[in-house]
N, C-alpha and C positions, 0 to 999 in steps of 0.2 A: 744691300751693296753687289754687284757683280764683281769679283775679283778679278775678272776677266782682262775687266777697264785698266787694273794694275803696272799694264806688262812693261810699260816703259820707266816704270820704276822698281823691277825686281833686280835683284844684284844679281850681276855677273860672275859665273867662278872664276871667268879671266883677271878680274877686278880685285879679287881676294891679295894677293900678293901685294898691291898697291895698300891696302890697309892694314894689313900687317907691318909693314914697312913700317907705318905711319907711328907705329909705337901702342899698340892697341893689345889690353890683354882679354878681351872680349868680341867675337864678332857677333852682330845681331842681324843678319841679311834678312831681306825680303824677299820670297816664296811665295806671295801669293797668301801670306798669313796676315791677317788685320785685327788690330782690337776692335769688342763689341761685337755686335750680330752678324754673321755671316749672309745672311737673308734665307728664303726657301730652299737655294741648293746645298745650303751648306759650304764648307770650307773646300776651295781647289788649291791645293796645294800644288805646286812643282817639286814633285819629289825626286826627278833628274835631276832637277837644277842643284837642289839640296846636296843630292851627292856628290855633285861635281864640287860644290863648296867647300863639304868634307874634306874630298882628295885635297883641293888646294888649300886647306888648312893644315894637313898633314900633321894636328897636334901641338901646333906650335901656338895658336891658343884657345879658348873656350868657345861654345857656341851659347850663344841665346837667342832663342825663340820665342818673340814676343805672341800675345794672339792665337794660344795656340790652344786654348781650354777648351774650346767646342770642337773636338777632333772625331765627332759622330760619323761613323764609315770607316776612319783609318785603322788599318791592321793594326794591331797590339805589339807585333815585331817591329811595326816602322817606330811606334812610341820608345821601344828596346833598343832599336836601333840608335835615335835619337840620343837616347841617355848613355851609351857606350860611344859616344863621342864628342860626352861631356857637356848636353845639351843641358842649360838651367833656363828656367822659366822668371 
């Protein structure tokens, strides 16, 4: 699967406020993460988008990242950053 085809369904950091206002406890944004196999290119996560989402959340809700079991090639500090932000899978 080419995750580049998912651009239209990625979570916009500007929409986080609306999600939080709806009463959620957890936010599971779409930043290029998918369930299942990523294909030969591997995951293509939009880490800048994810950072914008973190900032918008401002610790008010927990982060859930689905489909991040195959993050080969993603620096371990990124994983630590997710965990620091309260990420749960």
